[in-house]
MIVO-676612 format. One record per residue: x, y, z of N, C-alpha, C in turn; residue number from 1. Coordinates in steps of 0.1 Angstrom, whole numbers, padded with zeros to 4 digits, always signed. Example, Ala and Ser with C-alpha at 12.3 -4.5 7.8 and 13.67 -1.06 7.14 Angstrom:
nu|nv|nw|cau|cav|caw|cu|cv|cw|num
+0132|-0057|+0078|+0123|-0045|+0078|+0132|-0033|+0078|1;
+0128|-0022|+0071|+0137|-0011|+0071|+0129|+0000|+0079|2;
END
This chain:
nu|nv|nw|cau|cav|caw|cu|cv|cw|num
-0032|+0029|-0118|-0033|+0012|-0126|-0033|+0008|-0114|1;
-0040|-0004|-0113|-0036|-0013|-0104|-0038|-0011|-0089|2;
-0052|-0006|-0091|-0058|-0001|-0081|-0060|-0009|-0066|3;
-0062|-0025|-0069|-0068|-0028|-0056|-0074|-0028|-0049|4;
-0079|-0028|-0041|-0089|-0027|-0029|-0092|-0013|-0023|5;
-0081|+0001|-0031|-0087|+0013|-0029|-0070|+0021|-0024|6;
-0066|+0016|-0017|-0055|+0020|-0006|-0046|+0031|-0009|7;
-0040|+0031|-0017|-0028|+0039|-0029|-0042|+0049|-0032|8;
-0051|+0051|-0042|-0059|+0055|-0046|-0069|+0065|-0033|9;
-0070|+0061|-0022|-0070|+0070|-0011|-0070|+0075|-0003|10;
-0055|+0071|-0005|-0046|+0081|+0005|-0041|+0091|-0001|11;
-0038|+0092|-0014|-0035|+0104|-0030|-0051|+0107|-0024|12;
-0060|+0105|-0023|-0069|+0116|-0025|-0074|+0125|-0013|13;
-0067|+0115|-0009|-0063|+0126|+0010|-0052|+0136|+0010|14;
-0045|+0131|+0001|-0029|+0142|-0003|-0036|+0158|-0009|15;
-0050|+0155|-0017|-0057|+0168|-0025|-0058|+0166|-0041|16;
-0051|+0154|-0045|-0060|+0143|-0058|-0070|+0139|-0059|17;
-0072|+0144|-0071|-0088|+0134|-0077|-0082|+0127|-0084|18;
-0090|+0119|-0091|-0089|+0112|-0098|-0091|+0107|-0112|19;
-0088|+0108|-0120|-0091|+0105|-0136|-0098|+0096|-0139|20;
-0088|+0085|-0130|-0094|+0070|-0135|-0092|+0060|-0123|21;
-0094|+0053|-0122|-0086|+0036|-0108|-0092|+0022|-0122|22;
-0079|+0022|-0124|-0079|+0007|-0133|-0079|-0004|-0119|23;
-0082|-0013|-0127|-0080|-0022|-0115|-0089|-0042|-0122|24;
-0080|-0048|-0123|-0091|-0063|-0129|-0094|-0070|-0121|25;
-0094|-0075|-0117|-0098|-0082|-0101|-0110|-0078|-0094|26;
-0121|-0089|-0097|-0132|-0089|-0101|-0140|-0082|-0083|27;
-0131|-0092|-0078|-0133|-0088|-0058|-0131|-0079|-0055|28;
-0119|-0073|-0060|-0114|-0057|-0055|-0120|-0049|-0062|29;
-0125|-0048|-0075|-0134|-0039|-0085|-0152|-0038|-0077|30;
-0158|-0048|-0071|-0165|-0050|-0063|-0163|-0042|-0048|31;
-0151|-0043|-0043|-0150|-0034|-0032|-0149|-0019|-0037|32;
-0143|-0014|-0044|-0141|-0004|-0050|-0154|+0003|-0058|33;
-0165|+0000|-0065|-0177|-0001|-0063|-0187|+0004|-0048|34;
-0184|-0007|-0040|-0191|-0008|-0026|-0186|+0004|-0022|35;
-0175|+0014|-0027|-0173|+0024|-0014|-0171|+0031|-0023|36;
-0168|+0030|-0034|-0166|+0050|-0042|-0174|+0044|-0058|37;
-0179|+0035|-0060|-0189|+0038|-0068|-0200|+0048|-0070|38;
-0210|+0045|-0081|-0218|+0062|-0080|-0226|+0058|-0071|39;
-0229|+0050|-0062|-0239|+0046|-0047|-0232|+0042|-0036|40;
-0217|+0045|-0036|-0207|+0046|-0029|-0206|+0054|-0016|41;
-0205|+0051|-0006|-0213|+0060|+0006|-0197|+0071|+0011|42;
-0186|+0071|-0005|-0179|+0080|+0000|-0176|+0087|-0007|43;
-0186|+0089|-0019|-0183|+0098|-0031|-0176|+0089|-0044|44;
-0182|+0090|-0057|-0176|+0079|-0070|-0167|+0086|-0075|45;
-0156|+0075|-0075|-0145|+0077|-0087|-0147|+0068|-0094|46;
-0142|+0077|-0112|-0143|+0066|-0126|-0135|+0051|-0122|47;
-0142|+0047|-0112|-0134|+0029|-0117|-0137|+0025|-0128|48;
-0125|+0015|-0133|-0126|+0015|-0150|-0122|-0003|-0145|49;
-0128|-0013|-0148|-0130|-0029|-0147|-0123|-0030|-0158|50;
-0108|-0033|-0160|-0102|-0038|-0170|-0088|-0044|-0168|51;
-0084|-0049|-0179|-0067|-0053|-0175|-0058|-0043|-0185|52;
-0051|-0033|-0177|-0041|-0023|-0180|-0039|-0024|-0192|53;
-0034|-0035|-0199|-0031|-0035|-0217|-0043|-0034|-0221|54;
-0051|-0038|-0215|-0067|-0031|-0231|-0068|-0014|-0224|55;
-0063|-0011|-0216|-0069|+0005|-0217|-0061|+0015|-0226|56;
-0067|+0027|-0227|-0065|+0030|-0239|-0061|+0050|-0231|57;
-0047|+0045|-0227|-0041|+0059|-0222|-0039|+0070|-0227|58;
-0039|+0069|-0242|-0039|+0087|-0250|-0050|+0091|-0245|59;
-0062|+0089|-0241|-0075|+0095|-0235|-0073|+0109|-0223|60;
-0060|+0100|-0217|-0056|+0108|-0201|-0042|+0122|-0208|61;
-0044|+0123|-0223|-0027|+0129|-0227|-0028|+0139|-0225|62;
-0015|+0145|-0213|-0017|+0157|-0212|-0028|+0161|-0201|63;
-0037|+0159|-0193|-0044|+0163|-0183|-0042|+0156|-0173|64;
-0033|+0150|-0170|-0031|+0144|-0152|-0018|+0149|-0147|65;
-0014|+0152|-0134|-0010|+0156|-0125|-0002|+0145|-0123|66;
-0004|+0136|-0114|-0002|+0121|-0113|-0003|+0109|-0120|67;
+0005|+0099|-0123|+0005|+0082|-0132|+0008|+0072|-0116|68;
+0004|+0071|-0112|+0004|+0060|-0101|+0002|+0047|-0101|69;
+0003|+0038|-0094|+0007|+0024|-0095|+0010|+0016|-0085|70;
+0005|+0003|-0081|+0006|-0005|-0072|+0010|-0019|-0083|71;
+0025|-0018|-0090|+0022|-0028|-0099|+0029|-0042|-0092|72;
+0019|-0057|-0096|+0022|-0067|-0085|+0036|-0064|-0084|73;
+0041|-0077|-0075|+0046|-0079|-0067|+0056|-0086|-0068|74;
+0051|-0099|-0077|+0055|-0114|-0075|+0068|-0114|-0082|75;
+0067|-0107|-0093|+0086|-0109|-0097|+0094|-0101|-0089|76;
+0093|-0100|-0080|+0103|-0092|-0067|+0099|-0097|-0057|77;
+0091|-0104|-0049|+0090|-0108|-0039|+0098|-0121|-0034|78;
+0105|-0117|-0022|+0109|-0125|-0019|+0105|-0144|-0019|79;
+0086|-0138|-0008|+0083|-0151|-0010|+0081|-0162|-0024|80;
+0086|-0156|-0034|+0080|-0159|-0048|+0094|-0162|-0053|81;
+0097|-0166|-0068|+0106|-0171|-0075|+0117|-0159|-0075|82;
+0111|-0149|-0076|+0119|-0133|-0079|+0125|-0134|-0095|83;
+0112|-0133|-0103|+0119|-0136|-0113|+0124|-0126|-0122|84;
+0118|-0113|-0116|+0114|-0101|-0121|+0113|-0096|-0135|85;
+0120|-0095|-0146|+0116|-0089|-0164|+0112|-0104|-0168|86;
+0119|-0113|-0163|+0116|-0124|-0170|+0097|-0132|-0166|87;
+0089|-0122|-0152|+0080|-0130|-0151|+0067|-0121|-0160|88;
+0060|-0130|-0161|+0047|-0122|-0173|+0037|-0115|-0164|89;
+0038|-0112|-0149|+0033|-0107|-0139|+0041|-0090|-0142|90;
+0051|-0090|-0149|+0061|-0075|-0143|+0052|-0064|-0156|91;
+0041|-0057|-0147|+0038|-0048|-0154|+0045|-0036|-0157|92;
+0057|-0038|-0152|+0068|-0022|-0154|+0064|-0014|-0167|93;
+0071|-0024|-0174|+0067|-0021|-0190|+0056|-0016|-0196|94;
+0043|-0017|-0185|+0035|-0016|-0195|+0028|-0001|-0186|95;
+0036|+0003|-0173|+0037|+0013|-0167|+0043|+0021|-0178|96;
+0055|+0021|-0179|+0062|+0028|-0184|+0052|+0031|-0202|97;
+0051|+0022|-0204|+0045|+0030|-0222|+0030|+0037|-0214|98;
+0026|+0035|-0205|+0010|+0041|-0199|+0014|+0059|-0199|99;
+0029|+0056|-0193|+0034|+0073|-0189|+0042|+0080|-0201|100;
+0048|+0074|-0208|+0051|+0078|-0222|+0038|+0080|-0233|101;
+0029|+0077|-0230|+0014|+0081|-0233|+0004|+0095|-0230|102;
+0010|+0092|-0218|-0005|+0103|-0212|+0008|+0115|-0209|103;
+0022|+0115|-0200|+0028|+0123|-0197|+0026|+0132|-0185|104;
+0021|+0127|-0177|+0022|+0132|-0166|+0035|+0138|-0159|105;
+0028|+0148|-0149|+0038|+0157|-0145|+0050|+0152|-0133|106;
+0040|+0140|-0130|+0047|+0136|-0119|+0043|+0116|-0115|107;
+0057|+0107|-0113|+0051|+0090|-0114|+0054|+0093|-0099|108;
+0047|+0077|-0095|+0046|+0075|-0081|+0045|+0060|-0083|109;
+0052|+0051|-0082|+0050|+0034|-0086|+0059|+0027|-0073|110;
+0045|+0019|-0061|+0052|+0009|-0054|+0050|-0004|-0054|111;
+0060|-0011|-0047|+0067|-0025|-0053|+0069|-0029|-0034|112;
+0072|-0045|-0041|+0078|-0051|-0023|+0094|-0044|-0021|113;
+0098|-0047|-0013|+0110|-0037|-0014|+0121|-0048|-0016|114;
+0118|-0061|-0019|+0126|-0067|-0024|+0135|-0060|-0045|115;
+0125|-0053|-0047|+0129|-0042|-0062|+0139|-0038|-0051|116;
+0144|-0034|-0043|+0155|-0023|-0042|+0168|-0039|-0038|117;
+0166|-0045|-0041|+0179|-0057|-0038|+0190|-0052|-0053|118;
+0199|-0055|-0046|+0212|-0052|-0055|+0211|-0063|-0065|119;
+0205|-0074|-0066|+0207|-0082|-0075|+0190|-0074|-0084|120;
+0185|-0067|-0083|+0176|-0058|-0096|+0183|-0049|-0100|121;
+0191|-0042|-0095|+0199|-0034|-0097|+0197|-0026|-0116|122;
+0203|-0033|-0118|+0199|-0035|-0139|+0186|-0032|-0144|123;
+0179|-0040|-0139|+0162|-0036|-0139|+0162|-0022|-0132|124;
+0163|-0023|-0123|+0159|-0006|-0114|+0165|+0002|-0132|125;
+0180|+0006|-0132|+0189|+0010|-0135|+0179|+0009|-0154|126;
+0176|+0003|-0159|+0166|+0001|-0169|+0152|+0013|-0167|127;
+0146|+0010|-0156|+0134|+0022|-0154|+0137|+0033|-0154|128;
+0149|+0039|-0147|+0150|+0056|-0146|+0158|+0056|-0155|129;
+0166|+0048|-0163|+0170|+0053|-0181|+0157|+0058|-0191|130;
+0146|+0048|-0187|+0135|+0057|-0195|+0130|+0063|-0190|131;
+0124|+0067|-0180|+0120|+0080|-0172|+0128|+0091|-0172|132;
+0142|+0085|-0174|+0149|+0103|-0176|+0149|+0105|-0188|133;
+0146|+0094|-0199|+0147|+0098|-0215|+0133|+0104|-0223|134;
+0124|+0103|-0210|+0114|+0111|-0210|+0107|+0127|-0206|135;
+0123|+0128|-0199|+0122|+0141|-0189|+0116|+0139|-0173|136;
+0122|+0132|-0168|+0122|+0132|-0156|+0131|+0132|-0145|137;
+0131|+0137|-0136|+0143|+0131|-0124|+0134|+0122|-0113|138;
+0141|+0107|-0111|+0141|+0101|-0105|+0142|+0095|-0093|139;
+0134|+0094|-0086|+0140|+0092|-0066|+0135|+0076|-0060|140;
+0138|+0069|-0054|+0132|+0057|-0050|+0139|+0055|-0031|141;
+0127|+0053|-0024|+0134|+0050|-0013|+0127|+0038|-0004|142;
+0132|+0032|+0006|+0122|+0019|+0010|+0116|+0021|+0023|143;
+0105|+0027|+0020|+0097|+0029|+0033|+0091|+0027|+0042|144;
+0089|+0024|+0055|+0084|+0021|+0061|+0073|+0019|+0071|145;
+0060|+0015|+0063|+0043|+0022|+0071|+0045|+0022|+0087|146;
+0045|+0016|+0093|+0051|+0020|+0108|+0056|+0034|+0109|147;
+0062|+0045|+0098|+0069|+0057|+0099|+0061|+0061|+0097|148;
+0043|+0065|+0095|+0036|+0073|+0090|+0027|+0072|+0093|149;
+0021|+0066|+0110|+0008|+0059|+0113|+0002|+0046|+0109|150;
+0006|+0039|+0104|+0006|+0027|+0104|+0008|+0012|+0113|151;
+0003|+0008|+0120|+0005|+0001|+0130|+0012|-0012|+0126|152;
+0018|-0014|+0114|+0030|-0023|+0111|+0039|-0019|+0108|153;
+0050|-0032|+0105|+0058|-0026|+0093|+0061|-0024|+0084|154;
+0052|-0033|+0072|+0054|-0031|+0060|+0060|-0023|+0054|155;
+0074|-0027|+0049|+0088|-0017|+0036|+0078|-0020|+0026|156;
+0082|-0010|+0023|+0074|-0009|+0002|+0088|+0000|-0005|157;
+0089|-0006|-0014|+0099|+0007|-0028|+0087|+0014|-0031|158;
+0091|+0025|-0029|+0087|+0037|-0039|+0094|+0045|-0045|159;
+0090|+0043|-0056|+0092|+0049|-0068|+0091|+0066|-0070|160;
+0098|+0075|-0075|+0088|+0090|-0075|+0096|+0096|-0086|161;
+0092|+0098|-0098|+0094|+0105|-0109|+0087|+0118|-0110|162;
+0096|+0130|-0110|+0091|+0144|-0115|+0093|+0149|-0126|163;
+0093|+0155|-0134|+0096|+0167|-0146|+0107|+0173|-0142|164;
+0114|+0177|-0145|+0129|+0179|-0140|+0125|+0192|-0132|165;
+0116|+0201|-0136|+0115|+0213|-0131|+0109|+0216|-0118|166;
+0106|+0206|-0118|+0098|+0204|-0103|+0107|+0195|-0092|167;
+0119|+0188|-0095|+0131|+0183|-0088|+0133|+0185|-0079|168;
+0140|+0203|-0078|+0145|+0207|-0068|+0132|+0210|-0059|169;
+0121|+0206|-0059|+0114|+0201|-0042|+0104|+0197|-0039|170;
+0112|+0186|-0049|+0109|+0171|-0038|+0118|+0170|-0028|171;
+0105|+0166|-0016|+0118|+0157|-0008|+0108|+0145|+0001|172;
+0112|+0138|+0006|+0102|+0122|+0006|+0096|+0130|+0022|173;
+0091|+0125|+0026|+0077|+0125|+0037|+0087|+0126|+0049|174;
+0090|+0135|+0062|+0092|+0133|+0073|+0086|+0123|+0079|175;
+0092|+0114|+0088|+0086|+0100|+0092|+0075|+0111|+0106|176;
+0070|+0099|+0113|+0059|+0107|+0127|+0069|+0108|+0133|177;
+0066|+0111|+0146|+0080|+0108|+0162|+0069|+0101|+0168|178;
+0062|+0096|+0166|+0058|+0085|+0175|+0053|+0067|+0168|179;
+0054|+0060|+0168|+0040|+0055|+0162|+0031|+0049|+0164|180;
+0024|+0039|+0162|+0008|+0035|+0163|+0008|+0019|+0165|181;
+0007|+0014|+0183|+0009|+0004|+0186|-0001|-0006|+0179|182;
-0004|-0017|+0180|-0018|-0028|+0177|-0027|-0026|+0180|183;
-0024|-0025|+0198|-0032|-0021|+0207|-0039|-0009|+0206|184;
-0032|+0005|+0204|-0039|+0012|+0206|-0048|+0011|+0191|185;
-0044|+0000|+0177|-0051|+0006|+0169|-0068|-0001|+0170|186;
-0061|-0014|+0177|-0073|-0021|+0174|-0083|-0024|+0188|187;
-0077|-0019|+0204|-0088|-0018|+0216|-0103|-0016|+0218|188;
-0110|-0010|+0207|-0118|-0005|+0209|-0128|-0017|+0195|189;
-0123|-0024|+0188|-0124|-0031|+0182|-0129|-0044|+0190|190;
-0116|-0047|+0195|-0116|-0061|+0204|-0130|-0061|+0213|191;
-0128|-0049|+0218|-0139|-0046|+0233|-0151|-0047|+0222|192;
-0155|-0044|+0211|-0173|-0042|+0201|-0178|-0052|+0210|193;
-0172|-0065|+0215|-0186|-0072|+0216|-0187|-0077|+0230|194;
-0179|-0067|+0241|-0180|-0067|+0251|-0168|-0076|+0256|195;
-0160|-0082|+0250|-0151|-0090|+0258|-0144|-0083|+0268|196;
-0141|-0091|+0281|-0137|-0079|+0293|-0123|-0078|+0293|197;
-0117|-0085|+0286|-0101|-0089|+0284|-0093|-0078|+0274|198;
-0099|-0070|+0266|-0097|-0068|+0256|-0087|-0051|+0259|199;
-0094|-0049|+0272|-0085|-0038|+0280|-0070|-0041|+0278|200;
-0066|-0052|+0289|-0057|-0064|+0287|-0048|-0068|+0282|201;
-0057|-0073|+0271|-0049|-0073|+0261|-0039|-0063|+0246|202;
-0048|-0055|+0251|-0042|-0038|+0240|-0035|-0035|+0246|203;
-0032|-0038|+0261|-0018|-0031|+0266|-0006|-0041|+0264|204;
-0009|-0053|+0267|+0001|-0061|+0259|+0004|-0056|+0246|205;
+0001|-0056|+0237|+0001|-0054|+0224|+0003|-0035|+0218|206;
+0017|-0037|+0223|+0025|-0024|+0228|+0034|-0018|+0212|207;
+0034|-0028|+0205|+0042|-0028|+0195|+0036|-0028|+0181|208;
+0046|-0028|+0176|+0040|-0026|+0159|+0041|-0035|+0152|209;
+0031|-0040|+0145|+0026|-0054|+0140|+0036|-0058|+0127|210;
+0036|-0071|+0129|+0046|-0080|+0115|+0043|-0070|+0105|211;
+0042|-0075|+0087|+0036|-0068|+0078|+0026|-0081|+0080|212;
+0012|-0076|+0076|+0002|-0082|+0069|+0005|-0090|+0055|213;
+0004|-0102|+0050|+0002|-0113|+0040|-0012|-0114|+0037|214;
-0014|-0114|+0021|-0028|-0116|+0021|-0026|-0126|+0008|215;
-0014|-0131|+0002|-0013|-0146|-0004|-0015|-0141|-0021|216;
-0019|-0151|-0029|-0022|-0150|-0041|-0037|-0156|-0045|217;
-0035|-0156|-0061|-0048|-0166|-0061|-0045|-0180|-0058|218;
-0033|-0184|-0063|-0030|-0199|-0065|-0022|-0203|-0043|219;
-0020|-0188|-0038|-0014|-0195|-0028|-0018|-0183|-0014|220;
-0021|-0192|-0004|-0024|-0181|+0007|-0040|-0183|+0015|221;
-0043|-0185|+0021|-0057|-0182|+0028|-0059|-0171|+0035|222;
-0070|-0169|+0039|-0075|-0159|+0051|-0069|-0164|+0064|223;
-0053|-0165|+0067|-0044|-0164|+0080|-0035|-0151|+0077|224;
-0027|-0153|+0090|-0020|-0143|+0088|-0006|-0149|+0080|225;
-0005|-0154|+0080|+0006|-0163|+0070|+0012|-0176|+0074|226;
+0026|-0177|+0072|+0031|-0190|+0075|+0037|-0189|+0091|227;
+0042|-0202|+0095|+0045|-0199|+0107|+0048|-0190|+0114|228;
+0063|-0192|+0110|+0071|-0174|+0113|+0064|-0159|+0118|229;
+0051|-0160|+0108|+0043|-0150|+0112|+0037|-0149|+0123|230;
+0030|-0164|+0115|+0022|-0165|+0128|+0025|-0168|+0148|231;
+0035|-0173|+0145|+0050|-0168|+0156|+0046|-0152|+0165|232;
+0051|-0146|+0152|+0057|-0128|+0155|+0040|-0126|+0164|233;
+0027|-0132|+0155|+0015|-0125|+0158|+0014|-0132|+0173|234;
+0015|-0143|+0176|+0014|-0149|+0189|+0020|-0143|+0199|235;
+0029|-0132|+0197|+0038|-0125|+0210|+0026|-0112|+0209|236;
+0019|-0106|+0203|+0009|-0098|+0201|-0002|-0102|+0207|237;
-0006|-0114|+0213|-0019|-0121|+0220|-0029|-0124|+0206|238;
-0025|-0127|+0198|-0031|-0127|+0185|-0029|-0144|+0178|239;
-0042|-0155|+0179|-0038|-0168|+0169|-0046|-0161|+0152|240;
-0029|-0166|+0148|-0031|-0161|+0131|-0029|-0173|+0122|241;
-0034|-0190|+0128|-0040|-0195|+0117|-0054|-0196|+0110|242;
-0059|-0184|+0117|-0077|-0183|+0108|-0080|-0169|+0109|243;
-0086|-0164|+0107|-0091|-0149|+0100|-0109|-0152|+0111|244;
-0113|-0144|+0120|-0121|-0145|+0126|-0138|-0142|+0119|245;
-0148|-0139|+0122|-0159|-0133|+0115|-0160|-0117|+0125|246;
-0161|-0121|+0135|-0159|-0111|+0145|-0156|-0110|+0159|247;
-0155|-0100|+0167|-0144|-0096|+0172|-0155|-0105|+0189|248;
-0140|-0106|+0197|-0146|-0120|+0208|-0160|-0110|+0216|249;
-0164|-0126|+0218|-0171|-0120|+0232|-0172|-0118|+0247|250;
-0184|-0118|+0249|-0183|-0113|+0264|-0179|-0127|+0269|251;
-0180|-0136|+0264|-0180|-0152|+0271|-0163|-0154|+0267|252;
-0156|-0147|+0257|-0145|-0152|+0251|-0134|-0155|+0272|253;
-0126|-0163|+0267|-0119|-0165|+0277|-0108|-0153|+0279|254;
-0109|-0148|+0293|-0092|-0144|+0298|-0080|-0147|+0299|255;
-0073|-0141|+0294|-0058|-0147|+0303|-0055|-0163|+0305|256;
-0060|-0169|+0294|-0060|-0179|+0283|-0046|-0183|+0270|257;
-0039|-0185|+0272|-0027|-0188|+0266|-0028|-0200|+0256|258;
-0039|-0205|+0257|-0040|-0215|+0241|-0052|-0213|+0241|259;
-0061|-0200|+0243|-0070|-0196|+0235|-0073|-0182|+0234|260;
-0066|-0175|+0220|-0064|-0162|+0222|-0073|-0157|+0204|261;
-0076|-0146|+0208|-0087|-0136|+0200|-0075|-0143|+0186|262;
-0084|-0137|+0174|-0079|-0134|+0164|-0085|-0123|+0156|263;
-0080|-0120|+0148|-0082|-0109|+0137|-0093|-0110|+0131|264;
-0101|-0098|+0130|-0114|-0103|+0117|-0106|-0092|+0106|265;
-0113|-0095|+0098|-0110|-0086|+0081|-0115|-0076|+0083|266;
-0119|-0070|+0089|-0120|-0051|+0095|-0107|-0050|+0101|267;
-0103|-0059|+0113|-0091|-0054|+0117|-0081|-0052|+0112|268;
-0084|-0063|+0102|-0066|-0062|+0095|-0065|-0051|+0083|269;
-0076|-0047|+0081|-0081|-0031|+0071|-0076|-0023|+0079|270;
-0076|-0021|+0096|-0077|-0011|+0101|-0059|-0011|+0106|271;
-0053|-0026|+0102|-0036|-0026|+0103|-0033|-0022|+0096|272;
-0040|-0021|+0081|-0036|-0015|+0070|-0036|+0000|+0069|273;
-0044|+0010|+0076|-0041|+0021|+0080|-0059|+0027|+0067|274;
-0069|+0018|+0066|-0080|+0016|+0063|-0091|+0027|+0067|275;
-0096|+0032|+0065|-0108|+0035|+0080|-0118|+0022|+0086|276;
-0123|+0025|+0095|-0128|+0010|+0098|-0144|+0009|+0087|277;
-0151|+0019|+0079|-0163|+0021|+0074|-0157|+0015|+0062|278;
-0147|+0014|+0056|-0142|+0006|+0041|-0152|-0008|+0041|279;
-0155|-0011|+0033|-0163|-0020|+0031|-0158|-0033|+0019|280;
-0151|-0048|+0030|-0146|-0054|+0013|-0152|-0063|+0007|281;
-0155|-0068|-0009|-0164|-0075|-0012|-0159|-0084|-0016|282;
-0167|-0100|-0012|-0161|-0112|-0016|-0164|-0124|-0001|283;
-0155|-0136|-0001|-0156|-0147|+0006|-0146|-0140|+0012|284;
-0143|-0148|+0024|-0132|-0141|+0038|-0120|-0146|+0029|285;
-0116|-0156|+0023|-0098|-0161|+0014|-0101|-0143|+0004|286;
-0109|-0143|-0003|-0111|-0131|-0011|-0108|-0114|-0004|287;
-0117|-0113|+0006|-0114|-0104|+0012|-0101|-0099|+0021|288;
-0098|-0112|+0025|-0083|-0107|+0035|-0073|-0105|+0021|289;
-0080|-0111|+0010|-0065|-0111|+0000|-0064|-0096|-0003|290;
-0075|-0089|-0010|-0075|-0074|-0009|-0068|-0070|+0007|291;
-0072|-0074|+0016|-0065|-0067|+0027|-0052|-0067|+0031|292;
-0042|-0076|+0025|-0032|-0087|+0026|-0026|-0080|+0015|293;
-0026|-0077|+0005|-0017|-0070|-0005|-0026|-0053|-0005|294;
-0031|-0047|+0004|-0034|-0033|-0002|-0019|-0025|+0004|295;
-0022|-0012|-0003|-0008|-0002|-0003|-0015|+0006|+0013|296;
-0009|+0006|+0024|-0011|+0016|+0030|-0022|+0031|+0031|297;
-0030|+0032|+0029|-0034|+0049|+0025|-0026|+0060|+0035|298;
-0022|+0057|+0044|-0015|+0072|+0050|-0001|+0073|+0045|299;
+0004|+0058|+0034|+0022|+0059|+0031|+0020|+0067|+0020|300;
+0007|+0059|+0012|+0003|+0071|-0004|-0002|+0087|+0002|301;
-0010|+0089|+0013|-0009|+0101|+0013|+0002|+0111|+0016|302;
+0010|+0105|+0027|+0025|+0113|+0034|+0032|+0114|+0021|303;
+0038|+0105|+0004|+0043|+0104|-0005|+0041|+0114|-0011|304;
+0021|+0115|-0013|+0014|+0122|-0022|+0012|+0139|-0018|305;
+0016|+0140|-0008|+0018|+0156|-0002|+0035|+0160|-0007|306;
+0040|+0149|-0006|+0054|+0156|-0007|+0056|+0155|-0025|307;
+0048|+0149|-0034|+0049|+0148|-0050|+0036|+0166|-0048|308;
+0025|+0167|-0042|+0018|+0180|-0043|+0025|+0193|-0040|309;
+0037|+0195|-0036|+0044|+0199|-0029|+0054|+0205|-0036|310;
+0061|+0192|-0042|+0068|+0198|-0053|+0060|+0200|-0067|311;
+0047|+0198|-0071|+0045|+0199|-0083|+0037|+0214|-0082|312;
+0037|+0219|-0070|+0030|+0238|-0064|+0042|+0242|-0062|313;
+0059|+0237|-0063|+0067|+0243|-0058|+0067|+0250|-0048|314;
+0068|+0246|-0039|+0070|+0251|-0026|+0082|+0249|-0022|315;
+0090|+0267|-0021|+0097|+0261|-0010|+0106|+0250|+0000|316;
+0115|+0242|+0005|+0121|+0236|+0012|+0119|+0246|+0027|317;
+0117|+0235|+0034|+0119|+0249|+0049|+0136|+0244|+0048|318;
+0137|+0257|+0057|+0155|+0257|+0061|+0158|+0244|+0066|319;
+0173|+0238|+0065|+0176|+0229|+0067|+0172|+0213|+0063|320;
+0164|+0216|+0057|+0156|+0201|+0049|+0166|+0198|+0033|321;
+0172|+0191|+0032|+0178|+0184|+0026|+0170|+0173|+0016|322;
+0172|+0184|+0000|+0164|+0177|-0011|+0166|+0163|-0014|323;
+0156|+0156|-0016|+0161|+0142|-0014|+0172|+0143|-0034|324;
+0178|+0128|-0032|+0191|+0124|-0042|+0182|+0123|-0053|325;
+0180|+0128|-0065|+0180|+0117|-0075|+0185|+0103|-0079|326;
+0177|+0094|-0079|+0181|+0080|-0078|+0191|+0075|-0085|327;
+0196|+0082|-0099|+0202|+0080|-0111|+0218|+0085|-0096|328;
+0222|+0093|-0091|+0232|+0099|-0080|+0237|+0084|-0069|329;
+0219|+0076|-0065|+0223|+0072|-0057|+0229|+0057|-0059|330;
+0227|+0053|-0072|+0230|+0040|-0080|+0243|+0046|-0084|331;
+0252|+0058|-0086|+0268|+0059|-0087|+0276|+0059|-0078|332;
+0267|+0065|-0066|+0273|+0059|-0059|+0278|+0050|-0048|333;
END
């Protein structure tokens, strides 16, 4: 549910899952899904459903699904918003729980902004856990940093995983990678694509993990890296964040000029999010950037998806590996 531009779905596919449905309401995000994974898409078709999740009859998949996954809207819990939680009309956790109850999958994966992990939402999380437990699931949650799984930006995300009780002893969170990917490593070839002579030096200077990309909402935010603080952070990576470029810097673009810095393109933003370069983004620049900035990084979905798949296969845990602690135990402590 809430498939967006396909980041979570793509990562779960990489983890070995095939999709029974990819549901999304936004017109441009659906167009992006169609361009990449429609019947004529270059990467093979997904069963894309362009609809409001409230209008989808979930009973069609009852007892036929291993994993129910989704990126429920983040405004109810975002620090950038009013943090209304359950009082926000955009809160789709109740609908997700309703669909889970109808479908009865073996596992659930829901992601949101890290704000949902805050103390002020303890009661809300406990209510979600209680409902899932009543359905026969053991529940786990964690705040994962995308940078720990090969994504060249921080992007902390709240991840909730629930598995039927018989699979719970086999679930562990994915291990962090031993090294992080820097912005320079990820984007050097794109920065140099049009012959910019300063690309190599730029990449050497951009040797850290990027700040979290933001895309804004339909009401707020345009094609830029975000507010003043975010722009200042990107400036340290040699990026001008006031707008998004149409293409990579040309061979005539200045070198070593602090007042004339290169800008990110939509494709570069997609790579920062962990999408393949070949992913096509639909819409005008604002619509494209909104999809990029609001996406869930595919490498993170892949890592968590592999852990879920291992649990469903009841794969024995490696020696000296501690099983994850169910969410209710964490809350009790």
